[in-house]
C-alpha positions as CSV (number, residue, x, y, z in Angstrom):
1,X,-4.2,-16.7,10.9
2,X,-5.5,-16.1,7.4
3,X,-6.3,-19.4,5.7
4,X,-4.3,-20.5,2.7
5,X,-1.5,-17.9,2.2
6,X,1.3,-19.8,3.7
7,X,3.9,-20.6,1.0
8,X,2.7,-17.8,-1.3
9,X,5.0,-15.1,-2.5
10,X,4.1,-11.6,-1.6
11,X,5.7,-8.3,-2.8
12,X,5.2,-5.3,-0.5
13,X,6.5,-1.9,-1.8
14,X,7.9,0.6,0.6
15,X,8.4,-2.2,3.1
16,X,11.7,-1.4,4.6
17,X,10.1,0.7,7.3
18,X,6.8,2.0,8.8
19,X,3.4,0.6,7.6
20,X,4.9,-1.4,4.8
21,X,7.3,-3.1,7.2
22,X,4.4,-4.0,9.5
23,X,2.5,-5.5,6.6
24,X,5.6,-7.4,5.4
25,X,6.2,-8.8,8.9
26,X,2.5,-9.9,9.3
27,X,2.6,-11.6,5.9
28,X,5.8,-13.4,6.8
29,X,4.2,-14.5,10.1
30,X,1.4,-16.0,8.0
31,X,3.9,-18.0,6.2
32,X,4.4,-16.0,3.0
33,X,7.7,-15.7,1.2
34,X,7.8,-11.9,1.5
35,X,9.7,-9.7,-1.0
36,X,10.6,-6.1,0.0
37,X,10.7,-3.4,-2.6
38,X,12.0,-0.1,-1.5
39,X,14.3,2.8,-2.6
40,X,16.4,2.4,0.5
41,X,16.9,-1.1,2.0
42,X,19.2,0.0,4.8
43,X,16.5,-0.1,7.5
44,X,16.2,-3.8,7.0
45,X,19.6,-4.1,8.7
46,X,18.3,-2.6,11.9
47,X,18.7,-5.7,14.0
48,X,15.1,-6.8,14.0
49,X,13.9,-10.3,13.6
50,X,12.3,-9.8,10.1
51,X,14.2,-11.3,7.2
52,X,12.5,-11.1,3.8
53,X,12.8,-13.9,1.4
54,X,14.2,-11.4,-1.2
55,X,14.7,-7.7,-1.5
56,X,15.0,-5.3,-4.4
57,X,16.1,-1.7,-4.5
58,X,13.5,-0.1,-6.9
59,X,12.1,3.3,-7.7
60,X,8.5,2.6,-8.6
61,X,8.2,5.9,-10.5
62,X,10.3,4.4,-13.3
63,X,8.6,1.6,-15.4
64,X,11.8,0.0,-16.5
65,X,12.9,-0.3,-12.8
66,X,9.6,-1.9,-11.8
67,X,9.9,-4.4,-14.7
68,X,13.5,-5.3,-13.8
69,X,12.6,-5.7,-10.2
70,X,9.7,-8.0,-10.9
71,X,11.7,-10.1,-13.3
72,X,14.4,-10.5,-10.7
73,X,11.8,-11.3,-8.0
74,X,10.2,-14.0,-10.0
75,X,13.6,-15.5,-10.7
76,X,14.3,-15.5,-6.9
77,X,11.0,-16.7,-5.5
78,X,8.9,-18.1,-8.4
79,X,5.2,-17.2,-8.9
80,X,3.9,-14.2,-7.1
81,X,0.4,-14.4,-5.7
82,X,0.2,-11.2,-3.6
83,X,1.2,-7.6,-4.4
84,X,0.8,-4.8,-1.9
85,X,1.0,-1.2,-3.2
86,X,2.2,0.5,-0.1
87,X,5.0,2.9,-1.1
88,X,3.9,6.5,-0.9
89,X,5.0,10.0,0.2
90,X,3.1,12.8,1.9
91,X,4.4,15.9,0.1
92,X,4.3,19.4,1.5
93,X,1.5,21.1,3.4
94,X,0.3,24.1,1.5
95,X,-2.8,25.7,0.0
96,X,-3.6,24.5,-3.5
97,X,-2.8,27.9,-5.0
98,X,0.6,27.9,-3.3
99,X,1.4,24.2,-3.8
100,X,4.8,23.8,-5.6
101,X,4.3,22.2,-9.0
102,X,7.4,20.0,-8.7
103,X,6.1,18.6,-5.4
104,X,2.7,17.9,-7.1
105,X,4.5,16.0,-9.9
106,X,6.5,14.0,-7.4
107,X,3.6,13.0,-5.1
108,X,1.5,11.9,-8.1
109,X,4.4,10.0,-9.6
110,X,5.0,8.0,-6.4
111,X,1.4,7.6,-5.1
112,X,-0.5,7.0,-8.3
113,X,1.7,6.5,-11.4
114,X,4.0,4.2,-9.4
115,X,0.9,2.0,-8.5
116,X,-0.1,2.0,-12.2
117,X,3.4,0.8,-13.2
118,X,3.4,-1.9,-10.6
119,X,-0.1,-3.2,-11.5
120,X,0.7,-3.0,-15.3
121,X,3.8,-5.2,-14.6
122,X,2.3,-7.8,-12.3
123,X,-1.2,-8.3,-13.7
124,X,-0.1,-10.3,-16.8
125,X,1.8,-12.7,-14.5
126,X,-1.3,-13.1,-12.2
127,X,-3.7,-13.5,-15.1
128,X,-1.5,-16.3,-16.6
129,X,-1.7,-18.2,-13.3
130,X,-5.4,-17.4,-12.9
131,X,-4.9,-16.2,-9.4
132,X,-3.7,-13.1,-7.6
133,X,-4.5,-10.5,-4.9
134,X,-3.6,-6.9,-5.3
135,X,-4.0,-4.6,-2.3
136,X,-3.4,-0.9,-2.4
137,X,-2.9,1.4,0.6
138,X,-5.0,4.4,-0.2
139,X,-6.2,6.9,2.5
140,X,-9.3,8.5,4.0
141,X,-7.9,11.7,2.3
142,X,-8.8,10.0,-1.0
143,X,-12.4,9.9,0.0
144,X,-12.8,13.2,1.8
145,X,-10.1,15.5,0.3
146,X,-8.0,16.7,3.3
147,X,-7.2,20.5,3.2
148,X,-3.7,21.7,2.6
149,X,-2.5,18.4,1.1
150,X,-4.2,18.6,-2.4
151,X,-1.6,16.4,-4.1
152,X,-1.8,13.7,-1.5
153,X,-5.6,13.7,-1.5
154,X,-5.8,13.7,-5.3
155,X,-3.2,10.8,-5.6
156,X,-5.1,8.7,-3.0
157,X,-8.4,9.4,-4.8
158,X,-6.7,8.3,-8.0
159,X,-5.5,5.1,-6.3
160,X,-9.1,4.3,-5.3
161,X,-10.3,4.9,-8.8
162,X,-7.6,2.8,-10.3
163,X,-8.5,0.0,-7.9
164,X,-12.1,0.0,-9.0
165,X,-11.3,0.2,-12.7
166,X,-8.7,-2.5,-12.7
167,X,-10.9,-4.8,-10.5
168,X,-13.7,-4.6,-13.1
169,X,-11.3,-5.3,-15.9
170,X,-10.1,-8.5,-14.1
171,X,-13.5,-9.9,-13.2
172,X,-13.5,-13.6,-13.9
173,X,-9.7,-13.9,-14.1
174,X,-9.1,-15.1,-10.5
175,X,-7.3,-11.8,-9.7
176,X,-9.0,-9.6,-7.1
177,X,-8.0,-5.9,-6.6
178,X,-9.0,-4.0,-3.4
179,X,-7.7,-1.1,-1.4
180,X,-7.9,0.2,2.2
181,X,-8.5,3.8,3.3
182,X,-6.9,4.3,6.7
183,X,-6.9,7.4,8.8
184,X,-3.7,8.8,10.4
185,X,-1.7,5.9,11.7
186,X,0.7,6.1,14.7
187,X,4.2,5.9,13.2
188,X,7.6,7.6,13.6
189,X,6.3,10.4,11.4
190,X,4.6,11.8,14.5
191,X,8.0,13.1,15.5
192,X,7.8,15.5,12.6
193,X,4.4,16.9,13.6
194,X,3.3,19.5,16.0
195,X,1.3,18.4,19.0
196,X,-1.5,20.7,17.8
197,X,-1.7,18.9,14.5
198,X,-1.7,15.5,16.2
199,X,-4.5,16.6,18.5
200,X,-6.6,17.9,15.7
201,X,-6.2,14.7,13.7
202,X,-7.2,12.6,16.7
203,X,-10.3,14.8,17.2
204,X,-11.6,13.8,13.8
205,X,-11.7,10.1,14.7
206,X,-14.8,9.1,16.7
207,X,-13.0,6.2,18.3
208,X,-10.7,8.7,20.0
209,X,-7.4,7.1,19.1
210,X,-5.1,6.6,16.1
211,X,-4.9,3.6,13.9
212,X,-2.1,1.1,14.7
213,X,0.2,-0.5,12.1
214,X,-0.7,-4.0,13.2
215,X,-4.4,-3.2,12.6
216,X,-3.6,-2.3,9.0
217,X,-1.4,-5.4,8.6
218,X,-4.2,-7.7,9.9
219,X,-6.7,-6.2,7.4
220,X,-4.2,-6.6,4.5
221,X,-3.5,-10.2,5.4
222,X,-7.1,-11.1,5.2
223,X,-7.8,-9.2,1.9
224,X,-4.7,-10.8,0.4
225,X,-5.9,-14.3,1.1
226,X,-8.3,-16.7,-0.5
227,X,-11.0,-16.2,2.2
228,X,-11.6,-12.8,0.6
229,X,-13.1,-14.5,-2.4
230,X,-16.2,-12.5,-3.4
231,X,-15.0,-8.9,-3.0
232,X,-13.1,-6.9,-5.6
233,X,-12.9,-3.2,-6.4
234,X,-13.7,-2.4,-2.7
235,X,-12.4,0.2,-0.3
236,X,-12.0,-1.1,3.2
237,X,-12.2,1.7,5.7
238,X,-9.9,1.8,8.7
239,X,-11.2,5.0,10.1
240,X,-12.4,4.5,13.7
241,X,-15.9,5.6,12.7
242,X,-14.8,8.7,10.7
243,X,-16.0,7.3,7.4
244,X,-19.3,5.5,7.3
245,X,-19.9,5.5,3.6
């Protein structure tokens, strides 16, 4: 178990399902008071054992909604030590010259601007308490630029750049900012993909298998804790050997 995060409050965006849910469950297992932010909280009532300390319905593409949710969260759980930017969308698959402009705007709004709004809102709180951990879920696509998903790739590259910039601004404050860059992860989204696409994505991973949600959650739990004390502005790869830089 990660040392020292028991009793801390942790917000995880997009945590009602999928990767965010796995991260939230792991942080709860570590003893955190986990707060779920999501546009749709219905999946939390699926009969599982996970029960967040607090939950907020929030659209992170709207700054006023983020500020309201954070105010309500602090009122419910007190000081927040951990913030995980997980919420994101894939967008359509299309060549850049055919990519729908409205889809571009939506992907960037959720995957990049939403992260900016969340960081802008939570950082003053963490600076005041002289401690905090911000972890953003980026993607290998942000490092390599995957074809046919230009908006997703651009948004994840932007998330990496924002991580590095914010981390440097916060040096000496006690607030560390890092991100992870996972490859394709085995989730329910596989049901929406062709077998040919799944096989191609697996072929790009030298380890020969897909990333698992619990592997992401374990990495986030460590980055979010005090044992990760000398690393900020970093990109932690979870790529099965695909990315070695």
